[in-house]
C-alpha positions as CSV (number, residue, x, y, z in Angstrom):
1,M,7.3,28.9,27.3
2,H,7.5,32.4,25.9
3,K,10.0,32.8,23.1
4,P,11.8,36.2,23.4
5,T,11.7,38.5,20.4
6,R,14.8,38.8,18.3
7,L,13.7,42.0,16.6
8,A,15.3,44.4,19.0
9,D,18.7,42.8,18.7
10,G,18.8,43.2,15.0
11,I,17.7,46.8,15.2
12,S,20.2,47.7,17.9
13,R,23.1,46.3,15.9
14,R,22.1,48.3,12.9
15,L,21.6,51.6,14.7
16,F,24.1,51.5,17.5
17,L,27.0,49.4,16.2
18,G,27.1,49.7,12.4
19,A,26.4,53.4,12.4
20,A,29.2,54.1,14.9
21,A,31.9,53.5,12.2
22,A,30.5,56.3,10.1
23,L,30.4,58.7,13.1
24,A,33.8,57.7,14.5
25,A,36.2,60.6,15.3
26,P,39.7,60.7,13.8
27,A,42.4,58.9,15.8
28,V,44.3,62.2,16.2
29,L,42.8,65.7,15.8
30,R,45.3,68.3,15.0
31,V,45.3,71.5,12.9
32,S,47.4,72.3,9.9
33,K,49.1,75.4,11.3
34,S,52.7,74.6,12.1
35,F,54.3,75.3,15.5
36,A,57.9,75.2,16.5
37,A,57.1,73.7,19.9
38,D,55.9,70.1,20.7
39,P,52.2,69.6,21.0
40,V,50.2,69.4,24.2
41,R,48.3,66.1,24.0
42,I,44.9,65.3,25.4
43,G,44.0,61.6,25.4
44,L,40.3,60.8,24.9
45,V,38.9,57.3,25.6
46,T,35.4,57.0,24.2
47,P,33.1,54.1,23.1
48,Q,32.8,54.6,19.4
49,T,31.7,51.0,18.7
50,G,29.7,48.4,20.6
51,P,26.5,48.8,22.7
52,L,27.8,52.0,24.4
53,A,28.6,53.7,21.1
54,F,25.9,56.3,21.6
55,F,28.1,57.9,24.3
56,G,30.7,58.6,21.6
57,A,28.3,59.7,18.9
58,P,28.8,63.4,19.6
59,D,32.6,63.3,19.4
60,P,33.3,64.3,15.8
61,F,30.8,67.2,16.0
62,I,32.1,68.4,19.3
63,L,35.8,68.2,18.2
64,K,34.9,70.4,15.3
65,R,33.5,73.0,17.7
66,F,36.9,73.4,19.3
67,E,39.0,73.6,16.1
68,K,39.4,77.3,16.5
69,Q,40.7,77.0,20.1
70,I,43.0,74.1,19.1
71,A,44.4,76.2,16.1
72,A,45.3,79.0,18.5
73,G,47.3,76.7,20.7
74,I,48.1,77.1,24.4
75,Q,50.6,79.5,25.9
76,V,53.3,77.6,27.9
77,K,56.2,79.6,29.4
78,G,56.0,82.3,26.8
79,E,55.6,80.1,23.7
80,T,52.6,78.9,21.9
81,R,52.2,75.1,21.7
82,P,49.7,73.3,19.5
83,V,47.0,71.0,21.0
84,E,46.3,67.5,19.8
85,F,43.5,65.2,20.8
86,V,44.5,61.6,20.6
87,I,41.4,59.5,20.5
88,K,41.0,55.8,21.4
89,D,37.9,53.6,21.0
90,S,37.1,51.6,24.1
91,Q,34.8,49.3,21.9
92,S,32.3,49.4,24.9
93,S,34.7,47.1,26.8
94,A,36.1,47.9,30.2
95,N,39.2,45.8,29.4
96,R,39.7,47.6,26.1
97,A,39.3,50.9,27.8
98,S,42.0,50.1,30.3
99,E,44.3,48.9,27.5
100,V,43.9,52.0,25.3
101,A,44.3,54.3,28.3
102,S,47.6,52.6,29.0
103,Q,48.6,53.2,25.4
104,L,47.7,56.9,25.7
105,I,49.8,57.2,28.8
106,L,52.9,55.1,27.9
107,D,53.0,55.4,24.1
108,D,51.4,58.7,23.2
109,E,52.6,60.4,26.4
110,V,49.5,62.5,26.8
111,D,49.5,65.4,29.3
112,L,45.8,64.9,30.3
113,L,43.3,62.1,30.0
114,I,39.6,62.7,29.5
115,S,36.8,60.1,29.4
116,A,33.0,59.7,29.4
117,G,30.5,57.0,28.9
118,G,29.5,55.4,32.2
119,P,31.5,53.4,34.8
120,D,32.5,50.7,32.3
121,T,34.4,53.3,30.3
122,V,35.4,55.9,32.9
123,N,36.6,53.6,35.8
124,P,39.2,51.5,34.0
125,V,40.6,54.7,32.4
126,A,40.7,56.4,35.8
127,D,42.4,53.4,37.3
128,Q,45.2,53.6,34.7
129,A,45.6,57.3,35.3
130,E,45.8,56.8,39.0
131,V,48.4,54.0,38.8
132,N,50.6,55.9,36.3
133,G,50.2,59.3,37.9
134,V,48.5,61.1,35.0
135,P,45.8,63.7,35.5
136,L,42.3,62.7,34.3
137,V,39.0,64.6,34.1
138,A,35.8,62.6,33.3
139,N,32.0,63.0,33.3
140,N,28.9,61.1,32.4
141,C,29.4,58.6,35.2
142,P,27.6,58.6,38.6
143,W,30.0,59.5,41.4
144,Q,29.2,56.4,43.5
145,P,30.7,53.8,41.1
146,F,33.5,56.2,40.3
147,V,34.4,56.4,44.1
148,F,33.1,53.2,45.7
149,G,33.7,51.1,42.6
150,R,37.3,52.0,42.7
151,N,37.7,51.1,46.4
152,S,37.7,54.6,47.8
153,T,35.5,56.8,49.9
154,P,34.1,60.4,49.6
155,D,36.6,61.7,52.2
156,K,39.6,59.7,50.9
157,G,39.3,60.4,47.1
158,F,42.2,60.1,44.7
159,D,45.4,61.8,43.7
160,W,45.1,62.1,40.0
161,T,41.5,61.5,38.8
162,W,38.6,63.9,38.9
163,L,34.9,63.7,38.0
164,F,32.2,66.3,37.3
165,A,28.8,64.6,36.9
166,F,26.0,63.6,39.2
167,G,25.2,61.2,42.0
168,L,22.6,58.5,42.3
169,E,21.0,60.7,44.8
170,D,20.4,63.3,42.1
171,V,19.0,60.7,39.7
172,I,16.8,59.4,42.4
173,A,15.6,62.9,43.3
174,A,14.8,63.6,39.6
175,Y,12.9,60.3,39.3
176,M,10.9,60.8,42.4
177,A,10.1,64.3,41.4
178,L,8.7,62.9,38.1
179,W,6.7,60.2,39.9
180,G,5.3,62.8,42.3
181,T,3.5,64.5,39.5
182,I,1.3,61.5,38.7
183,E,-1.0,59.2,40.8
184,T,0.3,55.6,41.2
185,N,0.1,52.8,43.7
186,R,3.7,53.6,44.6
187,K,4.9,50.1,43.7
188,V,8.3,50.2,41.8
189,G,9.8,47.4,39.8
190,M,13.6,47.6,39.8
191,L,15.4,46.2,36.7
192,F,19.2,46.3,37.0
193,A,22.0,44.4,35.3
194,N,24.9,42.7,37.1
195,D,27.4,45.4,36.0
196,A,28.9,48.5,37.5
197,D,25.9,50.7,36.8
198,G,23.3,48.2,37.8
199,N,25.0,47.2,41.0
200,A,25.3,50.8,42.0
201,W,21.7,51.6,41.3
202,G,20.5,48.5,43.1
203,D,22.9,48.9,46.1
204,A,20.9,48.3,49.3
205,Q,22.6,51.3,51.1
206,F,23.0,54.1,48.6
207,G,21.0,52.9,45.6
208,F,17.3,52.8,44.9
209,P,16.1,50.2,47.4
210,A,16.8,52.4,50.5
211,A,15.6,55.6,48.9
212,L,12.3,54.0,47.8
213,A,11.6,52.7,51.2
214,K,12.4,56.0,52.8
215,A,10.1,57.8,50.5
216,G,7.2,55.4,51.1
217,Y,7.5,53.4,47.9
218,E,7.4,49.6,47.7
219,G,10.3,48.3,45.8
220,V,10.0,45.1,43.8
221,D,13.5,43.8,43.1
222,S,13.6,41.4,40.1
223,G,17.2,40.4,40.8
224,R,20.3,41.3,38.6
225,Y,20.1,40.2,35.0
226,T,23.1,39.2,32.9
227,P,24.3,42.1,30.8
228,M,23.0,41.9,27.2
229,A,20.3,39.4,28.2
230,E,17.7,38.6,25.6
231,D,14.9,37.2,27.6
232,Y,13.2,39.3,30.4
233,T,10.2,37.0,30.9
234,A,11.1,36.3,34.6
235,Q,11.4,40.0,35.4
236,I,8.2,40.9,33.6
237,T,6.3,38.2,35.3
238,A,7.5,39.3,38.7
239,F,6.4,42.9,38.0
240,K,3.0,41.8,36.7
241,N,2.4,39.6,39.8
242,A,3.3,42.4,42.1
243,G,1.1,44.9,40.3
244,V,3.8,47.5,39.9
245,D,2.8,50.9,38.4
246,I,6.4,52.1,38.0
247,V,9.4,50.5,36.4
248,V,12.9,51.9,37.0
249,A,16.0,50.6,35.2
250,T,19.4,51.6,33.8
251,M,20.0,49.7,30.5
252,V,21.9,49.9,27.2
253,P,19.8,50.0,24.0
254,P,19.9,46.3,23.1
255,E,18.7,45.4,26.6
256,F,16.0,47.9,26.6
257,F,14.7,47.0,23.1
258,A,14.3,43.4,24.2
259,F,12.7,44.2,27.6
260,W,10.2,46.8,26.3
261,T,9.2,44.9,23.3
262,Q,8.6,41.7,25.4
263,A,6.7,43.8,28.0
264,A,4.3,44.9,25.3
265,Q,4.0,41.3,23.9
266,Q,3.2,39.9,27.4
267,G,0.7,42.6,28.3
268,F,2.7,44.4,31.0
269,K,1.6,48.0,30.9
270,P,2.9,50.1,33.8
271,K,1.8,53.7,34.2
272,V,5.4,54.9,34.3
273,A,8.7,53.6,33.0
274,T,11.7,55.7,33.9
275,I,14.8,54.3,32.3
276,G,18.4,55.5,32.7
277,K,21.2,55.6,30.1
278,T,19.4,54.1,27.0
279,L,16.9,57.0,26.8
280,L,19.5,59.6,26.3
281,L,19.0,59.4,22.5
282,P,15.8,60.1,20.5
283,Q,17.0,57.3,18.1
284,T,16.0,54.8,20.8
285,L,12.4,56.1,20.8
286,E,12.3,56.3,17.0
287,T,13.4,52.6,16.8
288,I,10.7,51.2,19.1
289,G,8.0,53.6,17.7
290,A,4.7,54.3,19.4
291,I,5.3,52.1,22.5
292,G,8.1,54.6,23.4
293,N,5.7,57.5,23.8
294,G,5.7,58.7,27.4
295,L,8.9,57.0,28.6
296,S,10.8,59.1,31.1
297,T,14.4,59.5,32.1
298,E,17.0,61.7,33.8
299,V,18.1,64.7,31.9
300,G,21.7,65.9,32.4
301,W,21.5,68.4,29.6
302,H,18.8,70.1,27.6
303,R,18.5,72.8,25.0
304,T,16.7,74.9,27.7
305,F,19.7,74.8,30.1
306,P,20.6,78.5,30.9
307,Y,24.4,78.2,30.8
308,K,26.9,79.6,28.3
309,S,30.3,78.2,27.3
310,Q,33.2,80.4,28.4
311,V,35.4,78.7,25.8
312,T,33.4,78.9,22.6
313,G,30.7,81.4,23.6
314,E,27.9,79.0,22.6
315,T,24.6,78.6,24.4
316,A,22.5,75.4,24.6
317,P,20.2,76.5,21.8
318,D,23.2,77.5,19.7
319,L,24.7,74.0,20.1
320,C,21.4,72.2,19.4
321,D,20.7,74.3,16.3
322,A,24.2,73.6,15.0
323,W,23.9,69.9,15.6
324,E,20.5,69.7,13.8
325,K,21.8,71.7,10.9
326,E,25.1,69.7,10.5
327,T,23.7,66.2,11.1
328,G,20.1,66.5,10.0
329,K,19.1,64.8,13.2
330,P,17.4,65.9,16.4
331,W,19.7,67.2,19.1
332,I,20.8,64.8,21.8
333,Q,21.7,65.7,25.4
334,L,25.1,64.1,25.1
335,I,26.4,66.9,23.0
336,G,26.1,69.3,26.0
337,S,28.0,67.0,28.4
338,K,30.7,66.2,25.9
339,H,31.1,69.8,25.1
340,A,31.6,70.6,28.8
341,L,34.3,67.9,29.0
342,F,36.3,69.5,26.3
343,E,35.7,73.0,27.8
344,V,37.1,71.9,31.1
345,A,40.1,70.1,29.6
346,L,41.2,73.2,27.6
347,D,40.5,75.5,30.5
348,V,42.7,73.4,32.9
349,L,45.6,73.1,30.5
350,S,45.5,76.9,29.7
351,R,45.9,77.6,33.4
352,A,48.4,74.9,34.3
353,G,51.5,76.9,33.3
354,D,53.3,73.8,32.1
355,P,51.0,71.0,30.8
356,G,54.0,68.7,31.1
357,D,54.1,69.2,34.9
358,R,51.6,66.7,36.1
359,D,51.4,68.2,39.6
360,A,50.7,71.6,38.0
361,V,47.9,70.2,36.0
362,V,46.4,68.6,39.1
363,E,46.6,72.0,40.9
364,A,44.8,73.6,37.9
365,I,42.1,71.0,38.1
366,R,41.7,71.5,41.8
367,A,41.4,75.3,41.3
368,T,38.8,75.1,38.5
369,D,35.8,77.4,38.7
370,H,34.4,77.4,35.2
371,E,30.8,77.7,33.8
372,T,30.2,75.1,31.1
373,L,27.2,74.3,29.0
374,S,26.4,71.7,31.7
375,G,26.7,74.1,34.6
376,R,29.4,75.4,36.9
377,V,32.4,73.0,37.5
378,K,34.2,73.7,40.8
379,W,35.8,71.0,42.8
380,E,36.9,73.2,45.7
381,G,34.4,73.0,48.6
382,S,32.8,69.8,47.4
383,P,32.0,67.3,50.2
384,I,33.1,64.5,47.9
385,R,36.9,64.6,47.1
386,N,37.7,64.7,43.4
387,V,34.0,65.0,42.5
388,T,31.8,68.0,41.8
389,K,28.2,67.8,40.7
390,T,26.2,69.2,37.8
391,P,22.4,69.3,37.8
392,I,20.1,66.5,36.8
393,V,16.4,67.0,36.1
394,G,13.6,64.7,35.0
395,G,12.2,64.5,31.5
396,Q,9.7,62.6,29.4
397,W,9.8,61.7,25.7
398,M,6.6,62.7,23.8
399,K,5.8,61.9,20.2
400,N,5.4,65.0,18.1
401,G,4.5,64.1,14.6
402,D,7.3,62.0,13.2
403,R,9.8,62.8,15.9
404,F,10.1,62.5,19.7
405,D,10.7,65.6,21.9
406,L,12.3,65.5,25.3
407,V,10.2,67.6,27.7
408,I,11.5,68.6,31.2
409,R,8.7,67.6,33.7
410,A,10.5,68.0,37.0
411,N,13.3,70.0,38.5
412,P,14.3,69.1,42.0
413,T,17.5,71.3,41.8
414,D,18.1,74.9,42.8
415,Q,19.1,75.8,39.2
416,P,16.8,78.0,37.0
417,I,15.9,75.2,34.6
418,P,12.3,75.5,33.4
419,T,9.8,72.7,33.5
420,E,6.7,72.0,31.4
421,G,3.7,70.3,33.0
422,G,3.7,67.0,34.9
423,L,4.3,63.4,33.9
424,A,1.8,61.9,31.5
425,A,0.8,58.3,32.1
426,L,2.0,55.7,29.5
C-alpha cells in the first residue's frame, strides 16, 4: 500500500501556522490622539492562526493603511468620535469564531462586526450577529454557503448580516473560461472536502456537478474527503482510472500540499489543475516548487484591477507596491479584498449618523454605493438579498526566475480587467 508523504504537513505548519504569530494584528487598534467622546468600535473576526491563517495575513498591513482615517475619527451628531478595531483570532475554528464573535458583541459592545476567511469563519460570526441584532459586513466567502448554509434563500435573506463577494457561478464561469483556452478531453476530477466550502462546491444543484454536465464536461466525483486528510491515494487512483485531464478542488494549504505531492509521486499528471482557496498565496507555490508551475485558480483581486479606493485614494498597483516594500514579499490578492472590507466598514459608519443606532447602521449598509479596490459595492438592486457581487476572473501561476507570478488568463465578466494569453498546460 502507498504510504502518504509527511513532507507537506511539516512544511504547512512552519509556513502557515508558526508564521501567523509574527504577523498577528494587535488585539485592539487605536490611535494616540485623545477624544472626549467614547469610541466607535468595529469588531473583526479573522483567522490569524491555524490552517486558514493565510486569510488573516494581510491584517496588520491593511490596518496600518487606515491609521490616518482612524486618527481623524467619525462625525457623530456634531462631535468627533474615535474609531477602534477590536480584533479576535478565530484560530481557523468555526466554534472559536462563534465564541469570539459573541465576546465582541456582549463584552466589547462593538457597533459593527466585519469578517472574512471563507464560510468556516464568516458563517458562525454572521449567525451570532443575526441572533444578537448586530450589523455585520463580510467578504471572501461564496454567497451560496453564506445564504443556504445558514438556512435562508436568496429572496428571504437576513435582517442584520451582509456580504459582498462572489458566487459559485462566478467561480465556475472563471474556471470554465480558463479551461476553454486549452484543448482537453473535458473529463474533470472533483476533489472536495466534507466541510462548508466543499459541500457547496460539490452540491448537485448549484455546485460544479450540474454546471459541468450543462457545459458538456464529464465530472468524476471522488467523494468527500475528511478535512485535513493526509492520504489522497483513493482520489488519485479514481482520477487516473477515469483518465481525467482537469482537476478542480477547493482546499486549504496542508490538504493541497499532501494531495499534489502524492499526485506527483503516483504519476498522476493532469493537463490542468484549478484549485480554489489554497492558491491565493504565492507562498503555496514557493513551498511546493517546480510542480506548482502552471497551477490555476480564481482571482478575486489583482494588481491590474482598474479600481481606486475612495477612502485612502490608493490604486491596486499602489497597494501592491507598498506591500512588497514593507514586507519584502510578493503581493497577495487577499490584500485587495481585505482593504475593501475596511473601506466599506468605515464608509458605512461615516454615513450612519449614529453608529450606536443599529437600525441606522443597517440602513447605511443597505444604501451603500461605494467603489472599493475590489470593485463597486452596492446592495440595492441585487437579486440576492443581503448579497452583492464583486468580479472573479481566472488566473495561472507561472514561475518567473525565483518567484511565481499570477497571470490573468480569462475574464468572463463585463469588467475592464485585462487578460494575458491563454492557459498553458501543466
